[in-house]
C-alpha positions in Angstrom: 0.0 0.1 0.0 1.3 3.4 -0.9 0.4 7.0 -0.9 0.9 7.0 -4.6 -2.0 4.5 -4.9 -4.2 6.8 -3.0 -3.2 9.7 -5.2 -4.0 7.6 -8.2 -7.4 6.7 -6.7 -8.2 10.3 -6.1 -7.3 11.3 -9.7 -9.1 8.3 -11.2 -12.0 8.5 -8.9 -12.7 12.1 -9.8 -12.8 11.2 -13.5 -14.0 7.6 -13.6 -17.9 7.5 -13.1 -17.9 3.6 -13.5 -15.4 3.2 -10.7 -17.4 5.5 -8.4 -20.7 3.7 -9.3 -19.2 0.2 -8.6 -17.9 1.5 -5.3 -21.3 2.8 -4.3 -23.1 -0.4 -5.3 -20.7 -2.5 -3.3 -22.7 -3.8 -0.3 -19.7 -4.1 2.2 -16.3 -2.5 2.9 -14.7 -5.7 1.8 -16.4 -5.6 -1.6 -15.3 -2.0 -2.0 -11.7 -3.1 -1.2 -11.9 -5.9 -3.7 -12.8 -3.4 -6.4 -9.8 -1.1 -5.3 -7.6 -4.2 -5.4 -8.7 -5.1 -8.9 -7.7 -1.6 -9.9 -4.3 -1.9 -8.2 -5.4 0.9 -5.8 -4.5 -0.5 -2.3 -4.1 2.2 0.4 -4.9 2.7 4.1 -7.1 5.5 5.4 -4.0 7.3 6.6 -2.4 7.1 3.3 -5.7 8.5 1.6 -5.5 11.5 4.1 -1.9 12.1 3.2 -2.6 11.9 -0.5 -5.6 14.3 -0.1 -3.4 16.8 1.6 -0.7 16.5 -1.0 -3.2 16.8 -3.8 -4.9 19.7 -2.1 -1.6 21.6 -1.7 -1.0 21.3 -5.5 -4.3 22.8 -6.4 -3.9 26.1 -8.3 -7.6 27.0 -8.6 -10.3 27.1 -6.0 -12.6 25.0 -8.2 -10.0 22.2 -8.2 -9.8 22.4 -4.4 -13.6 22.3 -4.0 -13.9 19.3 -6.4 -11.2 17.5 -4.4 -12.8 18.3 -1.1 -16.1 17.0 -2.4 -14.5 13.8 -3.5 -12.9 13.4 -0.1 -16.2 13.8 1.6 -17.9 11.3 -0.7 -15.1 8.8 -0.1 -15.1 9.3 3.7 -18.8 8.9 4.0 -18.8 5.8 1.7 -15.8 4.3 3.6 -17.5 4.8 6.9 -20.9 3.7 5.9 -22.1 0.4 7.5 -22.2 -2.8 5.5 -25.7 -3.5 4.0 -27.8 -5.6 6.3 -25.9 -4.6 9.5 -28.2 -3.0 12.0 -27.0 -0.6 14.6 -27.3 -1.7 18.3 
């Protein structure tokens, strides 16, 4: 797992509607991880945050920073969402 994989995910995820759709349709975090593994995009949550910060630092326009922030929020919410069929206590 590397920060570069997380950077690649951020770049690809912002452009690839199919990838985002597959990730949203996945019922579990394990299924989402399998999709990322198939795309050679293995990274930890910490690596994602580091990649986000590095990418944000390189943004030259506010619109790019806003789009990056929106993507980060989407990913964090998806990553933290409970698996389908799991009920809260």
